[in-house]
C-alpha positions, 0 to 999 in steps of 0.5 A: 267260713271258707279258708284258702291257703294253709291253716295254722292252729296257734295258741294265742295265749302262749304266742304273745310271749314268743320271739317271732320265728319264721315258718319252715320254708317250702315251695308255695307256688302252685302255678305250673306253666305249659312251656310249649303251650300247645293247646293250653297255657297251663295244662299239658295236652299231650301235643308237642311243638313241631320239630325245630320250633321254639317258644319263649314266654314271659308271664306276670301273675298275681294271687290273693291269700295263697297262705293264711292262718286261722286264729279264733275264727279269724283268717290272717294271711301269712302271704296275702298278696303275691306277684310272680314273674315266670320266664319259660322256654320250650324247644323241640329238637325232634318231632317226638321230644320237647325240652322245657325250662321255667324260671319263676321269680317272686317279685313282691309279696306281703301279709298281715303283721303276725309278729305279735303272734310269734310268726316273722314276716316272709321275705318280700321277693326272691328267686323261686324254684327253677325247673327243667323238663323233658317231654316224650311224645307217644302219640300225635293226632297229626299222625294218629286218629286216637289223639295226643299222648305224652310223658314228661319228667321235670326236675326242680332245683332247690335254688330259690329263697327259703324265707320267701316260701320259694324253695323246697329243702331238696330236689323235687321230681314230677313224672307226668302223663298227658292225653288230649284230643281235638274235636272239631273246633274244641280240644279236651285234655287231661293231665296227671302229675305226681310231685315228689319233694322233700317232706316237711313233717307236721309239728306241734308244740305250745306255739303252733301246729302245721300239717305235714307238707310233702308229695302231691298228686296234681290233676288238670283238665282243659277245654279250649277252642282251636282254629281261631286267631282269638282262642279261649281256654278253661283250665281246672287244676286240682291238688291231692296231697298224699301227706294230709287231707287238705285238697284244693282246686282252681278254675281259670279261664281266659283268652289267647290272641295271635298278634303276629305270626311270631307273637301271642298275648294271653290272660287267665283269671280264676278262683281257688277252693280248698286249703292246700298251701299255695291255692289262692283265693283268686289269681290273675295272669297276663303274658306274652309269647314269642317264636313258634306261636302258631299251633299246627293245624289238622287237615280238617281244621281252620287255622289260627292265622286267619287274618288279612295281615297273617299268611294263610291258605284258603283251605284253612280259613273257609269263612274268609273271602281271600279273592274278594268276590263275595264267595267264602273260601269254603265254597269258592271253587276258585278261592284265589281268583276273583270270580262270579258268584253265579260261577261259584267264585270262578271267573269266566271259563277260559281253559287255555287262559289266553283271554278268550272265553271258551265259547269264542275260542277256535282253539279252546285247549291251546293258548292262542292270540287274538290275531288268530282267534284264540289259536296259537300262531302258525309256526311250523318250526316253533321259533315264535316267528310266524311262518309267513314271515319266517325266512327259514320256516323249517329251522328253529331260528334265533333272530327276528327273521326266524333263521338260526346260526348253525356254526355259532359264528354269530352270523345267521344262516340267511346271510352266512356265506359259509353256514356249515363252518364257523367264520368271521363276521367281517367275512360273512361267516367264512374263515380268513385265507391261508396264505401258505396253505398249511391248513392253519388260518392266517388269523393264528398263523405266526409264520403266515408266509411259510408252511408250518405246524400247528404245534409250532404256531404255524412256523416250520419245525426247525424255526423257534418263534419268539411270539405266538399269534392268537385271535386276541393278541400277539403273545410273547415268549419273553419280556420286553426289557427297558433301561430302569426308570427310562423309556429306552429299550434294552438291546436284548429285547430287539430280537423279540420285537423283530418277531413282533414286527415280522408278524404284523407285516405278514398279516395285513388282515389285522388293521390295528395292533395296540401296544400296551405297557403296564407297571406294578404299584411301586412309585407315584401312580402319575409317574408310572402312567407317564413312564408307561406311555413313554415306553409304549411310544418307544416300542411303537417307534421301534416297530415303525422303524422296522417297516410296520405302517404307523397307522397300524400301531397305537401306543397306550400306557396304563401304568398300574391301573390294570394289574393281572396279579397281586402287588404284594409279592415280587413274582406278582409285581414282575407279572404286572410289569409287562408289554402286550400287543393287542390285536384289534379285528375289524368288528372290534373297537379298541377298548373291547379288544383291550379288555378282551386281551386283559383278564 
């Protein structure tokens, strides 16, 4: 009769008189996950996760009769039913290093009532032995034709529940050697592990006898399919105890299915033979993994993500028809273009891809247009304007007439009266006049009627201007001061405003100057806007009183709406309280000039 699990020899005659006692605790679990699951869920194949990849797994499994007792020809389960939850994680910080961690938890277990035989029931649930591991890749088939080879060291901590047969009495160590190789659509691998753990010595008295439990050699073999979204694996796992002669083995088989690029589900089921503690009569396992669940692909392999809902290349899925032209990717010469089966999946030949089949294209190697029978448009200067319509056929143009703007003054050369010198739009590309002949354009000459220097803003060296004319505004050397909370200008600002009036009068080419007044954010916003408008009107009136034409002035009060600095500091608020004189040129609108003058 086959007996699975630990065989205990008990003297029934004496056990009846004994008080129930617990068996010596040890780690009963025989299931070992492969945290990275590269090639196999349970057996190490020597392949590591790619650098930077990670995998998180959760597994629930049930086992029947992992620990039984033989009495008088009867088999009585000490642990008859056991359900365990496994949590596992793996991460590869480097291409040749993989770190792993496993946390098993006994969710439920029960067995026969053996208290009348002197054996207490095991605990129904508890934490099992958590392990951490470090795996070192020595060879990789992605880089070497020999296959995959790796070493691992794992350490199990004695943190589980002793009464639940889920803990050894001390640390357990497991050096491991793994080797594997892919052969086309299949992978084969061998896994050898030496389990070093504290020994529970055999004991015998008038009640029971139990074999010694200690170091073991674990052997594993896997045959698995690769390159499919639905994959299968066959695992054979054996245990050779070094302390006694009870050998055992398990055979498990099941599928793995890629649901999404980051989610995989799987299941395994199988039977065990032998009597090593922890080898069940049968085992069923289901689980899911998240993260980097798409295995790396060798150059000549198909990919597991061959599905319409998964990202893939035509090369890795030769049996699919990605372009829908009824020609499989593996033989389709144009796998990403819907073509004709008679042309090996390629569309009509059009070398220059201009829509003209090569046999009808007058310029088969140059992309052309229908107007010129597949030839490019005649365009000597390459500005995409047909030569017959190009007003500047020898120059690369920027407008619809094919002409450039060499001086970058926004006036095209074909209408620019001064094409070699940047000018103004309203003067057809030429510069404004220089009244005082000092070499400084009136547009930036503060003293337009008296020769001056560039360093002194167009004014004579002996004169100190209080304002500076630019293309956008009349800059002030000082502030315009008002009576506090009023719109009356203080006398100290009269010289400054006299200079403003002088500049406007001397520059008749400037048709309009906008007087802008701004405040900080203190006070009521509506009051601030009203007061700023009143002050702008006061400044405008002052300039009119000093012979500036009214139609050349406009007053605008913005209040606190357009700050140029923070209002959180005294300096910032002072900067925001300002009067600006915005120059509006003939080609500008008032709002455009105002926004250009206020950063």
